Backbone bond lengths (Angstrom), bond angles and torsions (degrees), N, CA, C in turn:
res aa  C-N    CA-C-N  psi(-1)  N-CA   C-N-CA  omega(-1)  CA-C   N-CA-C  phi
1 M - - - 1.449 - - 1.527 110.69 -
2 K 1.316 118.70 -30.98 1.447 120.98 -179.17 1.522 110.70 -66.56
3 K 1.341 116.94 -38.38 1.460 120.58 179.11 1.517 110.57 -61.98
4 E 1.354 114.83 -43.30 1.465 119.91 -178.43 1.524 110.34 -61.37
5 K 1.311 116.47 -44.69 1.466 120.02 -179.29 1.528 110.48 -66.35
6 L 1.329 117.03 -39.93 1.447 121.17 179.34 1.532 110.54 -63.34
7 I 1.320 117.21 -45.89 1.466 121.30 178.51 1.528 110.08 -63.58
8 T 1.331 116.19 -42.42 1.463 120.39 179.23 1.515 110.91 -60.59
9 E 1.334 117.64 -42.03 1.460 121.48 -179.71 1.529 111.35 -69.98
10 I 1.328 117.30 -42.40 1.467 120.41 -177.24 1.530 111.01 -64.60
11 Y 1.315 116.77 -45.27 1.466 120.92 -175.08 1.531 113.42 -98.09
12 N 1.323 117.03 7.24 1.460 122.48 179.34 1.539 112.11 53.11
13 L 1.302 115.44 51.25 1.459 120.60 -179.31 1.525 110.13 -93.54
14 S 1.311 115.19 149.40 1.457 120.15 174.50 1.531 107.93 -81.21
15 D 1.346 116.33 171.40 1.456 120.51 178.20 1.525 111.24 -62.50
16 E 1.329 117.31 -37.52 1.461 120.74 178.92 1.529 111.02 -64.60
17 D 1.318 115.89 -44.07 1.460 120.08 178.06 1.519 110.56 -61.37
18 S 1.305 116.53 -40.01 1.454 121.57 179.01 1.530 111.17 -62.20
19 K 1.360 116.70 -42.74 1.473 120.41 178.01 1.524 111.25 -63.54
20 I 1.326 116.51 -41.91 1.463 120.64 179.08 1.527 110.42 -63.18
21 L 1.330 114.67 -40.38 1.458 119.51 178.87 1.532 110.66 -61.72
22 N 1.323 116.77 -43.56 1.471 120.57 179.44 1.524 111.62 -65.52
23 E 1.337 118.14 -38.81 1.455 120.49 175.84 1.521 110.47 -64.30
24 G 1.310 115.34 -36.82 1.463 120.41 178.24 1.513 112.74 -60.90
25 W 1.331 116.65 -37.26 1.464 120.64 177.75 1.519 110.45 -61.27
26 G 1.326 116.62 -43.63 1.465 120.09 179.72 1.523 110.94 -62.56
27 R 1.314 116.74 -44.23 1.466 120.55 178.56 1.517 110.92 -64.67
28 T 1.325 116.90 -39.30 1.454 120.52 179.76 1.523 110.93 -64.01
29 L 1.325 116.38 -44.66 1.457 119.61 178.68 1.520 111.37 -62.34
30 F 1.351 116.62 -40.61 1.456 121.13 178.22 1.526 110.79 -62.49
31 S 1.343 117.09 -43.07 1.463 120.40 -179.75 1.526 110.78 -68.03
32 W 1.331 117.38 -35.58 1.461 119.97 176.02 1.520 110.38 -63.67
33 L 1.319 116.42 -36.26 1.463 119.61 177.53 1.516 110.40 -63.38
34 L 1.333 116.95 -45.14 1.456 120.48 178.56 1.515 112.13 -63.90
35 V 1.322 116.08 -44.58 1.464 120.13 178.58 1.523 109.63 -67.09
36 G 1.318 116.31 -34.44 1.458 120.63 179.22 1.512 111.82 -61.17
37 V 1.322 117.39 -43.83 1.458 121.19 178.79 1.522 109.91 -65.87
38 G 1.330 116.10 -45.43 1.465 120.11 177.43 1.514 111.35 -64.78
39 G 1.316 116.10 -40.74 1.458 120.65 178.06 1.524 111.41 -62.86
40 W 1.329 115.71 -39.73 1.473 120.63 177.94 1.522 109.92 -61.91
41 A 1.321 117.57 -44.26 1.460 121.44 179.94 1.521 110.80 -63.93
42 I 1.313 116.52 -42.31 1.469 120.41 178.95 1.524 110.06 -64.66
43 Y 1.334 116.36 -43.72 1.468 121.01 179.07 1.522 111.08 -58.97
44 R 1.332 116.25 -47.49 1.464 120.00 -179.36 1.527 111.38 -63.79
45 S 1.313 117.03 -38.49 1.469 121.03 179.96 1.524 110.95 -64.98
46 I 1.318 116.42 -44.88 1.460 120.63 179.13 1.518 110.75 -66.00
47 R 1.309 115.89 -41.31 1.458 119.54 -179.96 1.521 111.28 -63.93
48 A 1.310 117.39 -36.51 1.467 121.09 179.49 1.516 111.17 -64.69
49 L 1.319 116.84 -30.46 1.461 119.89 177.92 1.521 111.20 -67.91
50 A 1.330 116.57 -35.53 1.452 120.71 -175.84 1.525 114.09 -98.97
51 D 1.310 117.64 -20.28 1.454 121.72 -172.55 1.529 110.69 -119.73
52 K 1.319 116.43 116.68 1.465 120.62 -178.86 1.522 111.88 -65.73
53 K 1.342 116.30 -33.25 1.466 119.55 -179.51 1.525 110.65 -61.65
54 S 1.311 116.42 -46.50 1.467 120.49 -178.81 1.523 111.04 -62.11
55 K 1.303 115.38 -40.88 1.463 119.56 -179.05 1.528 110.59 -67.64
56 K 1.329 116.61 -43.27 1.464 120.97 -178.21 1.526 112.00 -68.19
57 C 1.319 116.91 -37.01 1.463 120.65 -175.43 1.527 113.77 -88.44
58 G 1.297 117.42 -1.90 1.450 120.51 178.36 1.505 111.73 106.82
59 I 1.305 115.40 119.97 1.456 120.05 -176.36 1.522 111.41 -67.67
60 F 1.322 116.58 -47.76 1.460 120.38 -174.93 1.523 112.82 -107.99
61 H 1.307 117.56 13.25 1.460 120.10 177.20 1.521 109.38 -80.45
62 V 1.302 115.95 145.46 1.452 121.87 178.59 1.516 107.05 -135.22
63 G 1.309 116.74 140.30 1.453 119.06 174.34 1.514 113.43 132.46
64 K 1.324 113.92 -170.08 1.454 121.34 -173.44 1.514 112.59 -66.69
65 K 1.330 117.19 -36.88 1.469 119.15 -178.65 1.523 110.91 -64.38
66 R 1.331 116.15 -42.13 1.466 119.66 178.65 1.518 110.62 -66.42
67 D 1.323 117.11 -42.32 1.466 120.34 178.69 1.528 111.11 -60.58
68 L 1.334 116.12 -41.41 1.458 121.00 178.24 1.531 110.31 -64.14
69 C 1.317 116.80 -44.45 1.459 121.86 178.67 1.540 110.71 -61.10
70 M 1.320 116.05 -45.24 1.461 120.22 -179.72 1.539 110.65 -63.23
71 A 1.322 117.00 -38.99 1.468 120.87 178.95 1.531 110.30 -66.06
72 K 1.329 117.47 -42.61 1.475 120.81 178.00 1.525 111.04 -62.53
73 E 1.311 115.90 -42.82 1.467 120.56 -179.32 1.527 110.99 -66.61
74 T 1.324 117.51 -36.12 1.456 121.20 177.95 1.516 110.50 -64.12
75 V 1.334 116.95 -44.44 1.462 121.19 178.80 1.529 109.59 -62.13
76 A 1.327 116.69 -45.59 1.465 120.25 -179.79 1.534 110.97 -62.44
77 E 1.326 116.34 -39.88 1.471 120.90 179.35 1.524 111.55 -63.55
78 I 1.314 116.86 -44.01 1.471 120.58 -179.73 1.522 110.10 -66.24
79 K 1.343 117.59 -40.88 1.459 120.60 178.11 1.527 110.79 -61.48
80 Q 1.318 116.42 -39.08 1.462 120.34 178.84 1.531 110.59 -65.80
81 I 1.323 117.90 -41.00 1.459 121.62 178.38 1.531 110.46 -64.30
82 I 1.328 116.81 -39.95 1.469 120.94 177.51 1.517 109.71 -61.37
83 K 1.322 116.63 -46.18 1.470 121.38 -179.23 1.538 110.65 -60.56
84 I 1.312 117.09 -44.18 1.461 122.02 179.95 1.528 110.27 -64.23
85 T 1.331 116.69 -41.73 1.465 121.10 -179.70 1.521 110.72 -65.26
86 Q 1.330 116.82 -42.78 1.466 120.35 178.05 1.529 110.72 -63.09
87 D 1.304 116.25 -42.48 1.460 121.50 179.44 1.531 110.41 -64.14
88 A 1.323 116.72 -42.85 1.465 121.17 178.98 1.526 110.38 -64.53
89 K 1.328 116.21 -38.18 1.479 119.83 179.07 1.524 110.06 -61.70
90 K 1.325 116.50 -42.32 1.474 120.30 -179.06 1.517 111.91 -69.02
91 R 1.332 118.10 -37.83 1.463 120.51 -174.37 1.527 113.50 -89.73
92 I 1.334 117.39 -37.64 1.456 119.86 -170.42 1.537 112.59 -93.72
93 C 1.312 117.91 -41.63 1.466 120.36 -173.98 1.528 113.03 -59.92
94 P 1.332 121.62 -42.67 1.463 119.16 178.71 1.531 113.74 -61.57
95 K 1.328 117.39 -25.01 1.464 121.34 -178.25 1.533 113.03 -92.84
96 S 1.331 117.57 -7.67 1.462 120.79 -176.71 1.528 111.59 -76.00
97 K 1.345 116.49 167.83 1.463 121.55 -179.70 1.522 111.60 -64.79
98 N 1.330 115.49 -39.91 1.457 120.69 -179.62 1.536 108.24 -125.39
99 P 1.347 116.65 87.28 1.471 119.90 -175.41 1.529 114.18 -60.48
100 E 1.327 116.61 -34.76 1.478 119.19 -179.58 1.521 111.37 -65.39
101 K 1.342 115.84 -45.07 1.459 120.31 -179.93 1.535 110.31 -64.87
102 C 1.315 116.07 -41.32 1.475 120.78 178.56 1.526 110.54 -61.95
103 S 1.322 115.05 -45.12 1.458 120.31 -179.58 1.526 110.95 -64.53
104 Q 1.332 115.94 -40.69 1.462 120.31 178.90 1.526 110.79 -64.32
105 K 1.318 116.04 -42.05 1.469 120.58 178.90 1.536 110.46 -62.51
106 A 1.327 115.42 -43.20 1.460 120.19 179.10 1.532 110.30 -64.38
107 D 1.332 116.72 -40.66 1.468 120.31 178.24 1.529 111.43 -63.05
108 N 1.333 116.90 -40.04 1.470 120.56 177.28 1.528 110.76 -63.04
109 T 1.317 115.38 -43.54 1.465 120.16 178.39 1.523 110.24 -63.10
110 L 1.328 116.45 -43.63 1.469 120.01 179.49 1.527 111.34 -64.11
111 A 1.333 117.23 -37.87 1.472 119.71 178.36 1.532 110.37 -63.22
112 K 1.337 116.29 -43.29 1.463 119.88 178.61 1.537 110.68 -64.24
113 L 1.329 115.50 -40.28 1.465 119.00 179.51 1.533 111.78 -67.20
114 Q 1.318 117.50 -34.69 1.466 121.08 177.77 1.526 110.58 -64.58
115 I 1.329 116.49 -39.65 1.473 120.97 177.24 1.525 109.43 -64.70
116 K 1.335 115.13 -44.77 1.463 120.28 178.92 1.533 110.64 -61.62
117 L 1.341 116.02 -40.62 1.459 120.29 178.95 1.527 111.17 -64.46
118 K 1.313 116.85 -42.13 1.465 120.73 179.14 1.526 111.10 -60.34
119 K 1.337 116.64 -44.09 1.466 120.32 178.56 1.532 111.02 -65.16
120 A 1.323 116.44 -40.49 1.466 120.22 179.20 1.523 110.96 -65.27
121 E 1.315 117.07 -39.42 1.468 120.43 177.86 1.526 111.17 -67.22
122 E 1.324 117.24 -34.72 1.473 120.46 175.95 1.525 110.15 -65.14
123 R 1.350 116.70 -42.50 1.458 120.64 177.56 1.524 110.58 -63.31
124 L 1.333 116.01 -39.21 1.462 120.18 178.01 1.522 110.57 -63.47
125 A 1.325 116.88 -42.75 1.465 120.68 178.63 1.542 110.66 -60.95
126 K 1.340 116.33 -39.76 1.469 119.80 178.14 1.522 110.53 -64.79
127 Q 1.328 117.08 -40.39 1.463 120.88 179.30 1.532 110.70 -64.42
128 V 1.335 115.63 -39.45 1.465 119.44 177.99 1.523 110.16 -63.31
129 Q 1.324 116.77 -41.46 1.477 121.31 178.61 1.523 110.73 -63.11
130 K 1.339 117.63 -37.65 1.463 120.87 179.33 1.527 110.92 -66.55
131 M 1.320 116.82 -30.01 1.461 119.90 -178.27 1.523 111.78 -73.20
132 K 1.318 116.82 -21.76 1.484 119.80 -177.42 1.500 111.18 -79.98
């Protein structure tokens, strides 16, 4: 009630205007809810076009099974990136102008990916625990 009186005083609103304003807030929140659901569906649809994980785990599915699937796919994706990086290090770095710098850069990338993989595996373990 204090907010209403403060707004009424600041903007010189009558009591009727104040009531209309309050009704407007309820309608606005309701419309945001409707747009939110539609926005969520649009977001998931667009993401499925660009993200294989979202498409594989279900575009409009919600819940523990989808979370578990997304966690598994994330771990698999990171492992694949690590494998590609290791392979590239073996094939490309010896042929580069500065093999030591190339190898060091690849090692730094692999270290970051290993950390990312560890975190993803921890999230996967938590998802598995939630399923039990």
